N, C-alpha and C positions, 0 to 999 in steps of 0.2 A: 469621463475620468478613467485613467488607466490605473494599474495596480501599483504604480511606483516602483516597478521592477525594470531594470535595464536588460531587456531580453534582446539578444543578438537577432538581427533580421533574418539571418540564414546561417546554415552550417551543414556539413556533411551529415550530421545527425541532429535531429531536433531534441532528442531525449535519450539519456543513458541512465540505467539503473545499476546499482551495486547491491548484490544480495545473493542468498542461497536459493538454488532450485530444489524443489521437493516433488515427490509424487504422492498424491492423496488417494488412499483406498477407501472408496465410498460405498457403503452397503445399503444406501437408500434409506427406506423407513424401517429396515430391520436392524435391531441392535447388533453390534459387532459380535457379541458372544453367541448369537444365534444365527449368524450369517452363513450362507452357503456360496455366495458369489459377491463380487463387487465390481464397480467401475474404477478405472484409473484416471485421475485428473492431474495434469502437470500444473504446478503452482509455485508459489513463493511470493510473499507480500510485495517485494520490490519488483520481481519479474512481472507480476500481474499488471502493473501500471504500464510497463513497456509493451506488453502484449496487447492490452486494450487500446493504447494509443496507436499502435501499428495497424491492428486488424479492423477496428471500428472507425478510427478517426483519420487513418491514412498518413500518419506521421512516420518519419524515419527514426527508428529507435534501436537501442542496443542494450545488452545485458553483460555486465562484468561479473564473473562468477566462477565457481569450481565445477569441473566436469570429470567424472570417473569413467574410464574407458572399459565398460562392460555393458551387458545388455540393458540394464536399467538406465544407464547413462544414454545409450543409443535411443531408447524410447523417449526420454526426456528431450534430448537434442532434436529429435525429429519434430516434436511439438513446438519447440522454440523457433525453429526455422519455418514451420508451417504457419505460425502466427506472424511471420514477417519481421522477426527480431534478429538483429545481427549479434552473434555471440562473440565475446572476448573471454576465452577460457584459460584457466590454469588447469592443466590436465594432471590427473592422478591415475595410477594403475591399480586395479583391484587385484588382491593377492589370491582370489578364488575361495577365500574362507571368511575372513572377518573385516574386509575393507581395504582402503577407505570406501565409504558408502555414500550414495545419494540418499538423503533423509527421506523417511516415510512418515506420512501423517495418516492416521486412521480416524474415520468419522462415520457417524450416521446422521441423517437429516432430522431425526425426531419426527413427531407427528402429534398435532393437537396439544394436549397438556404435557406431553413428553418432550423435553428439550433436546436439541442436538448435543452429541457428545463428541469431543475431539481429544485425542491423545497422540503421542509421538513416539517414534524410535529414531533418535538423532545420534545414536551411538557411533563413534568413529566417523562422524560426518565430514566429508571433504570440505564443505563450506566453512566449517569451524577450524580447519587447518590453514586457511588462508592467512597470510601475514603481510605486513608492509614490505614492499619490494617485489611482490609477486607479479605486478602488472606494470607495463610500460605506459604510464599515463600520458606522456608527451605524444606517443604514437596514437593512442586512443582519441586524444583531443586535437590531433594535428590539423585536421581539415575543418575544425569548428564543431562544437557541441553547444547547443543553446540552453540545455537544462540538465542538471545532474541530480539524481535522487537516490536516497537510501533509507534505511529504517531501523527501528528498534529491535525487530526480530533478528536481523543479521548482527546487530550490536551485541546481542545476548549470547551468541553461540560459543564464544571462547574468549580468553584473555587477549587474543591477537586481532580479532575482527574489528574492534573499535579503532585500532591503529590503521587498518585498511580504509575504514570510512574517513578518518581524518586526512589520511594521505590523498584519497580520491577527492575530497572536498577542497583541499588546498590546491590541487592541480586544476580542479574545475574553476575555482575562483581566479586562478592565474590565467585561465583560458577565456575568461569573461562569461562563464555560464552562470545562470541562476541555480541556487542550491536549495533543495527541499529535503525535508525529513518527515517520515511518518512515524509517530511515536510507537504505535502498534504494541503497546505494553501487554505482555503475556506473563501472568503470574507464574505459570508452570516453568517457563524457560528461565526467568530471572531468579526464581527460587533455587534452581540448580546452579545457575551462574554465580551466585553469591548474595542473592537477596536484594532488597530495595536499597540498602545503603550502597551496595556496589553499583547498582543501576544509576544512582544519582551522580556518582563520580564519572561514569561513562558518558551520560548525557551532558554533563557540564563541559566535558572536553569537546563534544561534537557540536553543541549548540552555538558556539561562537562563530561558526561558518554558515549558519542557516539563514536563508532569506524567507522561506515559506515553510510553515509548520502545519501539518495536517494530522487528522486522526485523534486529536486530543480533546476528550471531554474535560470538564472542569476537574474531575477526579484524576484523570491521566496527567493533566498539567501539574496538579499538585504533587502527584506521586513521582513523576519523571523529572520535574524541574525544581523540586524542593521549594515550592511557592506556598505562602501562607494561604489558608482556606478563605472562603468567601462567606459573608454574612447573608448572602442572597439565598433564600429557600426556594427550590424549584417547585413550581406549581404542578408540573408533570414531567416525565422524561423528555417531552417535546419542548419544554420551556428553555429558550436559549439564554435566559437571564444569568444563571450561574456561570455559563461559559463566557459570556461577554464581560462579566464582572472580574474574571481572571486576567483579561487581556492587559490591563494596565500593569499588572504585576509581571507578566511576561515581557512586556516592552521595557519596563524599568530595568529588568535584569539583562535582557538581550535587545538593546535598542536598534540593532541592525535588522531585526525581523520586520518584514513589511506586510505579511499575510499570515493569518491563522484561520483554519477552517476545520469544521467537524460535522459528522452526521448526527442526527437526532432520531432516536428510534424508541417507540413504545411497543414492547413485545406482548401482545395479547395471548398468543399461542405460538407454537412452532411455525404455523402456517399463516398467521395473520399478524401483520405489523403495521403500525402507523409510522410514517417515514417523512423526515424533513432534513434540513441541513442549514448550517449557519456559517458565516464567514465575517471576519474583521479584515478589512483591506484599507491600509493606509489611513486609519482613523475613522472609517465609515463602517456601518454594520449592514449586513445583508442576510435575509432569511428566506429560504425556499418555502413554497407552499407545503402543506401537509397532505399526503395521499395515503390511501389504504392499500397495503400490499398483500396479495395472495402469494405467499412465498413458496417457491419450489425448492430452492437451495440457497440459504443465506450466506454461505461462505464466499467471500470475495466481494460482497456488496460495498464495503468501505473502500476497497481498492477501486471499485467501479466509480464511486463518487470522486475519489482523488484524481483518477485519470481524466474523467470528463471535465473536472474543474481545471486541471492543468492545461487541457486542450483549449479551454476558453481563454486562459491567460496567455498561452503561447500564440494564439491567433488574434490577440488584441481585442477580444470581446470585452464588453463592459463587465465589471465585477458582478453585477446582478445577473447578467446572462451566463457568466462562467459558473456561478453557483447553481443556476437552474440546469445547465448542461450536466454538471456533476451529479446533481440530485436525480435527474432523469435517467442518466446512464446507470447509476447505482441501483435505482429502482428496477430497471429492465434486467440488470444482471441477476437479480434474485429470482427471475422467472426461468432461468436456464440451469441445466445441470453443469457442474464444474465451477471453477474459480475464475475463469476468464470469459471475455465477452463473446456473444453470438449476435450482438445488435449491429445494425447499420447506422451510419450517421444520420440518415434520413429519419429513422425511427426515433433516435435520440432527440433530434430537433423537433419532431412532431410532438413528442410527449412533453418536452420542455416548454413548448408554446401552448400546451393545453389540449393535446390530442387525447383520444379515447381508445378503448379496446374494441370498438366496433369493427366488424369484419372488413378487410380491405379487398375490394373486388376490382 
């Protein structure tokens, strides 16, 4: 059984994301207020999928985004290219004082009973300045793009970024690409953007173009899509019942959606998670195994799942195999520093098929 998606057999690019690039300052296990040093990770919810699909899975990918011409932008651009992602930039000039800026995310990893903490400086962010008409979509899609992706983080950044998403999705549909959306609901971002009521209006505009929906727990589906709640009571955070109970409501409101997928995670401590995933694919339900994760850095795990899952669908794997590939890649991603992959496709396939952490000689 395929996923019911009309995926083009080939194209100059397999996958293109639209979203904002950020750099994350990671102080490791030290709380930011006590830190003396940090690592810099290039990230962005939408970019991470393109980077993972290029670096681990060997697909041809691109990112449509804003770029500021100053040293921080040069650092970020270097990582984009090193990951094998083709950039389509709207360039901005930094004035040397207050921007426009490439957004900064601050985080620590937490430890044991102390959870990770994430906060932002997205002041005068170039990504939020993007507006409809900034990109030549006909040129981007001219030689074929098989899959187009964006997300709720980018949608929340300003009054104009939803217009860019809609414009990109319309062009993608016209070019024959599959369109996916990661809900990626972030309370902090939407509270500044106008709150939940505003987010509902934004997602309602975007959802009519979406074929594949990822990243949505049952609570996210309710919050983002204005769906009534479920009577199903979760037995645990790993119970897919409440998620599956929402699908009929999603499809009733957006009948063009063919695939809905989410990760399932039970957080025992900052460093110990139980991990699974679930997907609804053209009327059928699929659930990944549950595994215990020793987490090094949890940021980007959801994007790791999404990219592995997309890879499975793009390569005509069965839905069950696609879910397992996403589950395996997301699990592996939590064992690395940073937001993007360091896995090989062989490692992903081995773990997806039941591999272990025994030493490889």
